[in-house]
Phi, psi and omega in degrees: 000136179271122182265131180288132180284124176279113191283084179234337184277308184283334180229092188304321187284353182292328184303319182284334181285329179233085181293129184297343180265318189236358179082234007273150175297141179103337177291152185209163179216166176260121189228161173243122183241148177300139179095346180247147176257108181110160177279153179214160176286149174226131186249138175285119182225160180286151179298323179297318180294318181299320178295319179293317182296322183263007182057038174085003182272344179235139174216163175291136180291138181294147180268119178056022180070013185261314181206159178269127181299151173285334181223150172198171179281141178235119188291147185301322182298331175279319183297312186264331189232356181055039180251127182266347178211175172106187181288136180289129179292158187297326181282356176249348189288145178210170178239131181290348182256006181249140178300132181270115181291141178260143181290134182269002184283349177049055178283154176292150179303325183292343180298326189277343180228064184289149176269344183089000184260348180254110187288339179285000177302326182293322182275321184275346182238291188294312180289334178291322178281325182235081180281073184272066183297138177060024174240161185302325179302318180295318180295322179293323177293319177298319177302314181299321179293316179299320179298319177297317181298330181300327180292314182293332183268004174054039179282341180229142180241173174065223183297324179299316179292324177295321178296317178300318182296311181292327181288318181294324177292318180299317182297314181292318178297322181287327185268343181304323178302339178294344182271358179311132192295335180274351181277140175223096186259154173278167178296328177293322176298315180297317178303312180297320180294318181293316178298321178296322179291328175298311180305320184281311187285325180299327184262003179066028180299132183292349178293338181225344186265158176282164179300137179089003180292145181264153172265152175300337180289348177277350184282153171283166178297325179295314179298314180300315180297316182298312180297314183298308185288330176294319179295316178296317182296314182295316180292327181296333180286347185239327185233166179220346183281161179300316182300330183291344181253015182301321179296320178296317179297319179297317178297314182296313183290329175296319181292314184287348177263012178297151180299146183303334183270355179281166181301310181288321179300318178296318181297321181290333182268345187267046173054045183252016177268046179230009181249239182289345178247131174236140183239127179236130176265126180248116177267123185232159175241134178262121179270077179213162182283332182241128178287168181280125180258324184279133177297321180297318179296320178295320178294323179293320175299317179298321179301311182289326180296309182291330175292327175294318178296317180297321180294316180291334179272353181058038183296324180295324179283328182289316184201115181293347181270357181282130181236137179224149178225144175230135178219151182281148179231113179283125179231148180281111178225157178290330180264111183291347179270357176268123181230162178240135177239133178260122177258120178250126181244125180230146177245117183294332184293345179290353178273350185244169181257123182228174183283314184242158182226149169249146176297134185303318187283357179297324182296310182286330175297316178294323177300312181297321179295318180294323177294317181297324182269358177084010178287325170267113192241108175242091182223113183057038176293125184275117178229112179049052176068016175236138178268127184245130178235130179280125181259328187196147176230131181236130177272113188279144174263332183221166170257134009265058174063045177277343177232140180231142178268332182217137175230127180233151178240125180298149177286170180283340182241139180296134180282156178239122180286129177254333178226162178255121180264127178251156178262119184280136177288151176284169180268005181296129181233000180288132179285138179268146175300145184300325184285353181249010185290347177242032180287179188297321183252032181298150175260168178222167177261137175232114180270117183252123179265107173234105190058251181229082177250132181232140178248124181285145180232150170281154175295131182299138177262122182252122179255121180251125179250125177249147180285000000 
């Protein structure tokens, strides 16, 4: 174990700046340490945070062999780069003869040593230092806060709730170094740092997570679905741009890329896209001279494409609990303008207990029928200066859509609806156990507005489990 040197011998005035009993966290000095070439910043941090950040390999050195300090200095090379020796990096470098600028953001001491349990840390600390309004960094921070809130609101139980707990702690511990008072990052820098922490924390990677952290791949399909659709639903109530859902896309793509032998990976491969989750492959042609090269650009096109389909299907009017995602899929084809978009449809209402139910596959069956008859019309749809035309739609049985139950080709002429077809509710009235509401053959509610039709619902039963 590497013991942190309590900087009192070589720099006498440091002891008063970082009191071993009360800190304060966030205070810093420019120091020269053995094993390093050059001076570097050292920040006063709590011993608990240092242990979490280093996964238990670093702690504050005990004073006189009597007790371990609550606070001590933690050198920048460890905080930002996990380097115990060597040349000091430029973002940690300082001069002992130069005035050290103090941060004017006036953050609370607790901001610098978060436990990961207070969700307002994102607004009172990270967003306060980096107010990146209407930029991707801000949306990613909002996503992180919503994910943290899910734990406090007991929306997920069991392994799913445990994953949220370890992930929210990992994210705050990983992002806290961005608050170092000498750092001044751009919103693009913050965006890259947050996305990197997603990659690490979502999978329980030991490079950033504490011991015992879970990977998203340990989740059941039900837990994964619940977390995913809750995040999409909450963000949809506040944002509408593609960038605002970047965190949801990152979460979704991390989950569907889990190894085949993992819990979630097995579920995705075992023909389970016939329950609360439905997957549709959309083959499209881009009418442009240059094909899409960037994955982000392809995902953005997919975002607008599926939103057009949702709008033409009136999904928002039919059921406010319906959640959909679209993401790009790169496939090797001779025609670089031919692309594939995966449309995933999930229904949030399947998490609650209601009086009547609609069969889950009725929504996608109607979608496939509407595409076949030309009621859903994607022909030269203009998206970011590119015209998109739907060539084919396949209803997938498995991920990654190696088997399809239905394949339809849109007609050459747009269809005209002459009558309104409604989906009749089943007569089933038996309440389902809460833990099975996202099972393979789960039903969902579809509220259809035809003139003035209303469907009565039972009050949702919320079960809260405390440890």
